[in-house]
N, C-alpha and C positions, 0 to 999 in steps of 0.2 A: 463065248463068242469073241474073246479078245484077239484071236488070230486074224479076225477081219479088220481090226481097228487100224487106222493110220497111226503113224508114229506121233503125230501131234495131238491126237484126240485126248489122251489122259491129261496133258498139260492144258488143253482148251477147257476141259471140264473144271480143272483146278482154278484156272484163271476166272472162269465164270462164277464159281462159288465165292471166290475172293471179292469179285466186283459186287456181287449181290450182298455179301456181308458188310463190306466196307463203304459202299456207296448207296445202294438201294434201300437196305434196311433202315439206315438212319433217316432217309428221306420219307419213308413210310411213317416214322414216329413223330415228325414235326407237324405243326399246324393241324393237329388232329387228323392227319391223313389216314390214320388207322380206321376212321369211320368208313372208308371205302372197302375195307377188308373184313371187319368184324361183323357182329350181328346186325349192324345198321346198313350194311353195304348196298342192298337194293334200294333202300330209301335215299341214301346219300348220293348214289350214282344217278338217280332218276329225277329229271325236272318234270314233276307231275303236272305243273301248270303250263308246260310247253309241249303238250301232246305226248308226254312220256319219253322224250328224247334224252340223250345223255346230258348231264349237267356240264356246263362249261369248265368248272373247276376240276371235275373228274377227268375230262379229256385233256385239260392243260397238264395235269399231273402225269398222265400217260405219255403225253408229248415230251415232257421233261425227261422222263425215264428213257425214252427212245433217243433223245438228243445225247444223253449221257452214254448210252450204249453205242451210239454212232461214234462219239469221240473216243471211246475205249477200243473201237475196232471190232465190236461184236455184231452190230445191227446188220451190216451188209456182208456177213461172213459167207452166205450162200451165193452171193453174186460173183461173176467172173472178175478176175483181177483187173481187166481193162476198165471196169466201172468202179474201181476202188474197193472191190470185194475181196473175199478170202478164198475164192475157188472152192467153197465147201461142197463136199460130195453128198449124195443122197444118204449114204450110210452115216456120215458125220451128222447130218441134220436130223436123222431119225434118232440117233443116240442122244443128241443134245435136247431134242424136243421131249423125249421120254424122261430124261434127267431133270429138266426144268419143271415139267408138269408134276412130277413125283414130289415136289416141294410144297404142293398146295398153291393157293392163289397168292399173288403178291405182285409187286412192280416188275418182277422178273418174267412172269408169265400169268396172263389172265385170259383164258381161252374164250370167255363170254364175249370179249371184244376182239378176239383173234389178235390180242396184244402179246408180243413176245420180244425180248431183247435180242433175239436172233431172228431176223425178219425173213419173209418169204419172197416178196417182190415178183409175183407172177406177171403182172402187167409190164414191168420193166423188161422182162425177157420176151414178152410178146412184141413189144416195140422193136427190140433188137432183131427178132427173127422175121417179123412181118412188116415192119414200118418202112416207109420211104426214108431217104436220107434226111429230109426236112423233119419228118416225124421223130426220127431217132434223136436228132439234135434238140428238138423242142421238148421231148418228154423224158428221155432217159436220165439226163443229169438231174432234172427237177424231181423225178420220182425217187432217185437215190438220196438226195439231200432233204427231201420232205417238202419242197416248194410245190410239187404237183401231186395230187391225190386222184386216182382214177377208180371210179366205181364200175359196176358190172350190171348191165341191163339185158338179161336173156329171158328169164322167167316171166310169164304173163298171167293175168288173172285166170284164164281158162286153160293154160298150158304150162306144165312144170317140167317133168322129165321128157315129155313128148315135144322136144324143142323144134323138130322139123315141121310142126304144125302151127308155129307161131303166126299171129295175125297182124303184127305190126308191119306196115308196108312202107317202102321207099320208092318214089316215082321220080324218074329223071325230069328235071326242070331247070331251065336257065333263068338267071336273074341278072339283069343289066349286062348281058353278054357273057356271063360267067356260068359255066356248066356246074350243075349241082343236083341235089336230091331233096325231095319234099317228103318228110317222114310223118306218119300218123299212126297212132296206136297207144297201147298201155303196157306197162311193165309192173311186175310185183317183186317184192323183196329186193329192192335195189339198194343193197346194204351200203352204208356210208355215203349216201347221196347228200346228207346234210352238210358234210364237210368236203365233198369232192369238188375238185376244179374241173374235172371232165368225167364223162360217163361213156363207156363202150355200149353202144346200142346196136342190137342185132335186129335186122329187119329183112323181110323178103323183098328181093329186087327182081326176081324172075322165078319161073318154075311153078310146079303144083304143090299143094299142101302134101306134106309127108315126104317131100324130096329134100335130101340134104343139100343138094346143089340148088343155088338160087337164093341163099341167105348170105347177106353181107354184113360186115361189121363197120360201124361208123364211130368216129371219135367226136363226141358232142360236148361243147362247153356247157357247164351246168347252168350258166346264165343265158342259154340260147332262148330267144323269143319263141313262145309256144310250148316250152317245157314247164310242167307244173307238178308239184308234189300235191297229191290229192288227199292222202291220209297217212298217218303213222300207225303201223300195225303192231298192236300190243301183243307181247309174246309170253311164253312160259317163264322166261328169264328176262327181267327188265333191267336197264332201260332198253328202248328200241331205237335202232338206227336203220330200220327196214321199212321204207315207204312204198306205197302204191303210187305210181307216177303216170302222167299222161303226156303224150306228144301230139300237139295239134298244129299242123302245118309248120313243123320245124324244118327250116331250110338249112342245109349244110352244103358247102362247096364240095366239088369232086375230090379235092385234096383231103377231105375228112375220112375217106374210105381207108380202112386199115387192112392191108393184105390185098389179095386178089378179089375182085368183084365176083359175087356169087359163091365164093368159097370161104365165107366167114366162119362156118362152124369149126373149121380147123383151128381157129384162134380160140374158140370156146373150149376145145379139147386139148389145147396145146400143153397145159400144165397139169392135166387131170391126174396122171399117175403120181407125179411128185406130190401134189396136194394130198392125194389119198393115202400115200404111205406115211407122210408126215402127220396127217390127222390120226392115223392108226397109232403112231408112236406116241402122240400126245394123249390119246385115250389110254394107252398102256401105262403111261406115267400117272394119270389120274387114278387108274385102278390100283396101281402100287401104293399110292398115297392112302387110299381108302383101306387097303389090306393092312398096311403097316400101322396105321392109326388104330385099327380095330385090334390087332394083335397086342399093341401096347396097352390099350384100355382093358382088354380082357385079362391081362396079367395083373393090372393094378386094381381092378374092380373086384370087390369081394361080395358075394351073395350067399346067404345061408351058411356063413362061416368059412367059406373057401373061395379061392380065386375063380372068377368067371371062366378063366382059361382051362380049368380042370374039367369042364364039361365037354364030353366028346361032341355034342351037338354044335358047340362053338368051334372046337378044333377042326371038325370035318368040313364045315362050310368054308372056313378060311383056308384050309389045306387045299380044297378044290379050286378056290379062286387063285391061290398062289400057283398051283400047277398049271392052270390055264394061262396065267400071266407069263410064266416062264416059257411055256411052249410057244405061245404067240409072239413073245419077244424074240425068240430065236428065229422063227419064221420071218418076222418083219425085218429084222436086221439082215438076215441072209438075202431076202428079196431086195432090200435097198442096195446091198452090195452088188447083186447081180444087175440091177438097173445101171449102176455105174460102169458096167462092162459093156453096155450096149448103147446104140443111138436111140432116139425117140421112136422111130419106126419099129425097130426090133423090140423095144419094150412093149409097145402096143400089141404086137402080134404074138409075142412069146411069154409075156409076164402079166398081161392084163388080168387074167383070172386069179393069179396068185396075189396080186395087189388087192383085188376085190375080196379075197378070203381074209387077208390081214385087216382090211378096213371094216368089213362086216363084223368079224368076230371081236375085234378090239373095241369098237364102239359099243357093242352089246355088253362086253365085259365091264367097261367103265360104268355103265348104268347098273349092272348087276352088283358090282362091288360097292357102289354108292348106296344102293338099296340095302345090301347086307350090313353095311357099316351103320346105317340108320337103325336097323333092327338091333344090332349088337349093342349100340350105345343107348338104346331105349329112348326115353322121353327127350333126353339131351340130344340124341342123334336126330330126332325129329325137329328140334328147335333150330333156330338160325345162329345159335352160338357155336355150332359146328358147321363145317363147310359142306357136308355131304349133300344136303338138299340143293345147294348151289351147283355142285358138280353133276348131280343127277339131272337137274333141269337143263344144264348146258349140253351135256353129252347125249341127252335124248334128242336134241336138235341134230347132232351129227348123224343120227340114224335116218335123217331125211335129206339133209344138205350134202353136197359133194357126191351125190348118188345115193338114193335111198337104199334101205335094206333090200328091197325087191329088185332094184337095178343091179346091185352087187350080186345077188343070187342068180339073176338072169344071166349075168356075165359068166359066173362060175358054171352054171348049168350048160350054157352055150358051148363052152369048151369041153365039159365033161361028156356031153351027148353028141359032140361032133357037129353041132350047128355052126359053130365058129371054128374055123380050121386054123391050126398053128402050123408053121412051116416045118 
């Protein structure tokens, strides 16, 4: 696939490796920071006495790593140059995400927290493409330098993938002569709300249930009166930063509407293909980590007087995983490259099914590779002294978030059977 690569990509990967080795690895070793990555990781990261939220020292360490990556010029690589970024392409981001995930967990990349030293910044681009001049000025610089953190409130207790049926309502209401909106409803899995300065809240402003038109997006300060975190939802992989929240008579000025009124779902879908292809690349990296660790162990481990790797039952299962990884990686990078040749509308109409294939298969491969690694490593694989259980628990989540397996298959089938027409 090297023929697709930009001239700078090999140097970027080398620079990232050097930064990880010279800056981040030493940071992992001081003050017993290794507790966040070794067998103690789930316990060390989780404040069990604070509803299972992330411990402050854990998040401070991640923040420090991001600051260092920002100073080194890596964190904002994917952003446009006008925002101080590196104009990173979808292909470059896919290659980098696979490369980093294949190293296992560390301060360079820890997908449980969506932490990576090469950031994503979807809300920054949403403000660029949908925000008013005042919103762009207020939110873009702060989101780039870390002063502003924006969470996402779309999913509801009774509605997940069926976003057009959401029950949160916004009604027009003036206060002291100022036009605004009164919001009432609930949201689920509002990831990052504990540290967010603002939350994007999607609410119906007109139209009927099931209609994509009539849903609007509001930029709500996290300290808005009437906004309440009701509970922290404990998950397969802890800690949790996923709360169920409520909005009771939350009033927001008309200036809080992001984008066009009644067309807010366009914002929710704005970055979906970029997110899905990068998620696929990260899953491929994790699969490669599990495969390579298993190959190494099978060569070193001796059972009944011979290397474990001499057994065809071991060889074949790893050969199959390796072949799947190589084929999917080729498709994922090719798709990312094709995305770079199109605008967003073209990507949505011409590549949506291929992106879904990459996402669906890569997320399943990561889970399968982690499961096989556990089996091959035996009791130690099942223990927390190896990372495989951590990877399995995280990547199992990817098969639900950012479009579930079923949503991806529905997209693929829609194109395959002609229910979704490509130009």
